[in-house]
N, C-alpha and C positions, 0 to 999 in steps of 0.2 A: 508494263514488267509483268503483270499477269492478269485475268481478267478482272475487271470491275469485279471488287463481289460486296463491298459498304460504300454509304455515304460519310463514313466519318472518318476524318483526316485530322493527321497533327499531332497524335495523341502521344507520340513517342519523345516529344519535342520537351514536355514537361517533369520534371525531375519529381515525382510522387511521394517518397520520402521524406520531402520537404524542404524549402532550400534556408530561410530564417525562422529561427525559434520565435516567437513574440513570448517572454516571460512576462508581460502583463496580459494575460487574455480574460479580465473582468470587460464586460461591455453591460450598457444599460437595456434593463429590460424593455419589452413594448407592453408590460401586463402591470395592471395595478398591485401593489401589496392586499392580503387578503380582508376585507374590512374597510376596502376603502375604493372609491370611483375612478379617482383618477391618480396618475403621479407613477411613474415606474419607481423600480428599485436596481442595483447594481446585482450581475449574475455573474457566474464565471462559466462561459459557453463549452467548458468540457461538461458541465453537469448532465448538457442534453442526451451525452451518450453514456447509460446506464453500466455502471461494472457488470463485469462478467455472472457476477455475483450476484445479481439481482434477480429475487425470489417471482417475481410478476415474471419476466421474461422468460427465466425456464419453466415454470407453470405453462406459458402461450406456446412452447417449444413441446412440453411433455406431452399435452393435452392437445392441442388445436393443430400446430403444426403435424404432430406424428397421426393424428387422425385426419388430416390434409395428403399426408404422405401416402396412406392407405388406399388412396384415391387414383393417386397418379402412376401410370402405368409405367411399369420398371423401377420405382422407386423403392428402397425400403428402410424401414425406422433402423435395423440395424446395422445399413452401411451408413445411414446418417451420424448415428450416434458412436460409431466404432472410430478406431483410429489407424483406418488401413487407407493404401494409397486410392484417391479419388475421394475421399470421404467426406474432407476439406471442402474440393470444389462443387461436390453434391450440396453440400448446407449451404453456401453459395445461390446455388441456382434453385433449390429447391425453397430456399428465406426469399426470395427475390420475388420466386412467382406468388407463393402465398400473400404476401403485401400488394403485389399485383390484383390477384383475386379476391382478396378478403376486405384489403381498405379503399373505399372509396376516392377518386379524386375531386377533391372541393378548388373548384377556383376564387381564389381568394384577390382582393382590391385593396389598397393601402397598404398601411402598414400592418399589418398580419402578425398577430405575435404567435413564437413558435410553441406546439406544443408540446408536450414531455412525451417521450414512447409510449409509457403506459397511458396518457389520457388518448391518444392517438387510437390505440388496441379499444380504450374504451367508449370510444366515440365511431371508430369503426371508417373515418373517414378525414383527410388530411389533403395538405398540399403538396409537392416537390421536398419541402423542407421537414416538414411532419411525414411523408413516406420517407424521405433518406435516413431520419433518424431513427425512426425504427428497425428499416433494414441492419443499418450500421450495429445496432444496439441489439439484435437479434444475433449477428454475426458475432459479437462479441461474446454473446449468452449462449451459444451454441460451442465455445471452446476455440474458435480463430482467433488468433492471439492479434492487439491491435498495432502489431507490426505490421500487419498485413491489411489492417482496415483505414481509411479516412474518409471524411465528409469534405468534401469539395463547395467551397463559394466562387460563383466566378459570373462566367456569361458561355454563353452557346449561342453562337456567329452560324446563321441559316446564311448560305449563300444562295443567290438567287441569278445564275450566270456570272458576270462581273460583280456585282451588286451584294453586299448585304445586309444583314437586320442583326442588331445583336438584341439577348434576351437574359436579363438576369435569374440563374439560374442555382439551383443546389443540387449536388448528384454523389455518387459513394463509388469510392474507387478501390479495389479491390484485386490483393496480390495472389494470383491464382498458385496453386503447385510445382507449377513448372516456372514461379519466377517473376511472372510477366503480370502486370498493373492490367486489369479490366474496368472498363464501365459499368456499371449497376445503374442505369436509368430509371430516377422513382416515377418519371413521367410516362414512361412506355410501360404500351400493354395495359392501359388505366380501366378499371372500371368508372364510369364517369358517374356522378352526379348532375351534371348538365351537358347538354347536347354541345357540341363543339360546330364553329359556325360552319355554314356549307360551302362549297366551292373554295375552299383555302387552298392555294397555292402552296405544294410542299416543295422543299428547297431540294436544291441537286447536291447537295453537299455542308455538311455543317463540322465544326469543330469546337473543342471544350476549352475556354481560358481560366483557367484559375488563378484568383487572386487571395483565397485564404484556404489552408487545409487544417484541418485537425480529428485528431481521435481522443478516446479520453485521459491520455496523458500530456498532448502539448499540441498548441496554435501554432500554424506556419504562415508565414506569409510564400508568394508565390513569384513575385517579379519586383522590379526595380523600384530600389526603397522610397523614388523620388514621388512615386505615383500614391504612399500611401500618408504624406506629409503636403501642409498647406493650405489654399482656401480649399480646391476641388482635389482634395484624397478622395480617397476609396475608403469606406466608412466599414466597419461588421456588420451594422446597426442599419440595415435597408431594407425593403423590401424584395427579398431574392427570386420571388416564384411570378416571375412572369411570362414562361414559357409556355407557348400552345404544344400541351401536348400531342396532340397529331404530330406536330415535326418531330419528335423524339420517337414516337414509335416509328416513323417512316425512316427516319437515315438510318435506325439500327437493320432496315430488312438487307439479308444478301440474297446471293445467288441460291444458298438453300433454300429460301423461300420457297421457288421456284421447284427444285427438285424433292422437298421435302415437303409435301402438302399431309393435311392432317389426317389422312386417310390411314399413311405409312407409318409416321411423325408425331409423339406425342412433343404438343404445344411448349411444356417446359425443356424436355430436350431442345428442341429446334432454338430456341434464345440462349440456351446455354452455348451454343453453338455460335450462333451469332455473334457474342461476347469477344469470340476472337479476332471480327475480321476488324482494323482499324485500316487509317490510313498512314502515310509515310510523308516526311520532310513537309515541302511548301506546295508543291503540285496537286492539284486537287483531282486531277483527272488519274491521276498515281496511284491508285488504291491497294495496298495489300496487307497481309495479316500477320500475325505473328512468326509462322515461317518466314517472311521476306526479311525482316529485321537483318542488315547488313552483318551484324557481329555473328549472325547463325545461319551463314548462309552456306546452303552444300546444295552443289547444281542439280544434284540427283534428286533432291526434293522438289525441283523445277523441271526437269528434263530439259538442263541445259546442257550445253557444250557436246551434246550427243549422245550423253548419258540416256540411253531408251532403255534397253533391258535393265538396266540397274535401279533406274526409277519407278518401274514396273514391279521391280523386288522391291523394295522400300515400300510402296502403296500394297500389295500383298503382302506383309509383313505387318502391316500397321492394320490393315483389317481383318487379318486372323486373329490378331491380340485382342481387337474389338468385338470378336466375335464371342469369346472367351469370357471376357467381362464388358461389356457395353456400356453400364452408368461408370465404372471406376476409369475407362480409355474413353472417353468423349472425345480429347483430345487427340487420340490418334484417329480416330475417324474425321475429325479436322483437318489434320495433317494430309489423313489420305485423299480427303476430297480435295483438298488444295490443290495435292497434285496432278488430281484427274482432270481438273480444269487446266493445267498448266501444260498437258501432253496434250491435249486439242489445240490449245492457244500457242504451241512454242515450237511442235511437231510439225515434220510434213506431212505427215499423215490425213489433213485439211484437204490438200493436192491429192494424194495416190491412193485416199480408202475408197473404199466401194458405196457406192450413193443408191440405195435402196426407198424406193415410193418418194423420192427427192428429200432423203434424211440421208446422212452421212452415218454408214453403217458402226455401231459402237467397238471397237480394238476391241482384240481380243489377243491377248497378250501372251497367253497358254497355244497359242495358234495362228499367228500371225498371219501366214498365206491364207486363210478362211477369210479376211476382211481385207485383203488387198488384190485387187483383177489379177495386179501384176505386180512384179518388182520394181522399187522405186527405181528412176531413171533420170538421171542430170545431165544427161547429154543432149546436144543439139536434136530440135523438134519434140522435146520435152516441156509443159510448162513452167517447169522448175530447171530451167537451164542455166547449172553452176560455169558449164565450161566455154559460155558466152563472158566472160570475164566482168560482167558486171557486178558480180558480189565482191567484197573485200576478202581478204584473209589479213591473218595477223602474222606479219613478216617476221617479227619479231621470234615467233615460234616455228613458222613454217615457212621452205623457201621454195617449195613448188610452186607451178603455174595454173591456171583454172584447168585445163584440162586433167591435171594431174588430178587435181581435187576433185573432180567430178567423176574421174574412176576409182580412186579413194573410196566414195560413198554408196556404190553403185549398188543397188539392191539393198538398200538398208536405207530403211527411216532417221532422220537427222532432225536436230535443232537449231539454233543459232548458239555462236560462242558469246559468251557474256564473263565478266569479270577475269579475263585473263592479263596476265602481268604486258604492260608497254601498250593495251589494245583501250581503255574507258574510251567511250562516247557521251559521259555526262558524271556528273556530279557522284548522283546517288553509286553508279558504276565504279567510280574511282575508290570510293570509301568500302568495295564489297570485295571480301579475299575468301576465295578457293583454297580447302583445307590442303594443307602442305599434303597431307597422306595422297592428294590426288595428282597434284602437279610432280609430285618426285615420281610417279609411274614412267618408265622408259617410253612406253606409248602417247602420255599425254600431248607432245609437241605436234601429236597428226588431227589434233583438235584447230590445234589454230587454223586449217586449212576450210573451219566449217565459216559459212557465211556467218555476219554479224547477226547477233538478234532483232535489231532494229531494223534489219533489212528484211526478216522473212516472218517475224513474228504477228501473228493477227491477234490482239487483246484489249483493243478497243473499240468501239461499235462504230466510229468512222476513224478514217482519215487514210494512209497510203501507205508503200514502204517500197521496198526497191523489186520485191517481188510480186506485187499486186499493184494496179492503182485504183483510186477511189471508189469506182463503183463495185469493181469486183472485191476490194478488202472488205466492203461492207456486206456483201452477199455470202464472203468466206467468215466471216464474225459470225453471222447470225447461224449458219451452217455448224460451225466451230460450236457456238455457244448452246444450241438445242442439242448438241450430240453430247457435250459435258454436262449437262444439267441430268438426263437422261440416263447416263452412267454415274453419276452422283446418286440418285434416286435407285438405281438396280443394284447398286455396291450395299446400300441401308438395308432397303430388302432384303437382301439375300446374307447381310451379316449382323443385323439388329436381332441379340438373343437378350430380353433384359431379365 
């Protein structure tokens, strides 16, 4: 659907608010009581998340985190401690970065006792569980509601081609101010106390599969009840920290890592932006982000259905807001960057745009003709010959022939039709709906004359479609992705005003 942005997928499959509450949240502790060398005791798992009133967490925020913020470009304690729009998301981003830099990742083996957050602060080291518990506790202490915080225990599934390897793991889920659950990966961006093994093969994609989630109020199960019963039941007491931290960092890298290099973008800002990118449904190659979820689909966000000028207006408006308040409006830059990437992947600009020194010229939405050597032509003799009749139309909306379609769009950049009524080409498209405010427009039916998205879009590194055979498809992907990266970089440089 869009240029691949991340290697994490299927995150939206789960109900991160919780499935079934476990009323008995007592688990056996892995540590002996004070004064004894052996023997455990029962403990409520929720005790590992300190309350929002915990004085140690507050002191850490007001002393250590405040000092840490003073060294983060663009971040301010005033916004962090305020209740302004964007302040909660900033707290999550800063706290994650603080733990990443200040708490060393310690590799553990065997049944390792969980550390209380206070202990992790004292030791300045911990594994996935310890770092996750500290992040969640600091989020709560900063004033973020426990309704929006979960500690998840489950499996990190790393895919290597068609095979996968599972690792027990603990991570944090945070519901951002836009209402979207994001992974906060405690093993990513780590400071290592031990060097990871060399020549470790990195996964192609990965997914997070939760078995339990909890906050300071409830413990929930997340899978079918049969998995928690019988001899092979999933138990809360186990070593959940088996993930290679290098995997966690790798799968959370996105197209933004190529565009927003350290010389122009603070590291903590890049990591905050990357948390918006996940995948959708079961198809590992179909990587999308928050903007792509069917319930929030607007073709203008994706430059679909021929909405080229309208798409650029949305990009421009979002960048303008980002410029006015960059830290508060990181989400708007993420949406603008997504739109820029989709323009190059979905539109016909890759076919008609100017080539300068072997690269596709960056599109100038204020003066389109300056980057188009000649007006787009979809008739015979063009590399994009709609008049040939080899492209489909949505006959439920538009009854004209191929020649009429070619004439209709002559001189204009186009993109493929997508999610139009009676025209689905797959299950994802079938559950995606165009807003009624657009479909009720008297001229919307004309968009049924466009080729389908799948026939002309170039949003994967390999493949083919009606417009391009495999070799040209790959070349177009390389050309378009390079332009998208350069354009996103340019947009950030021009509008980043911390």
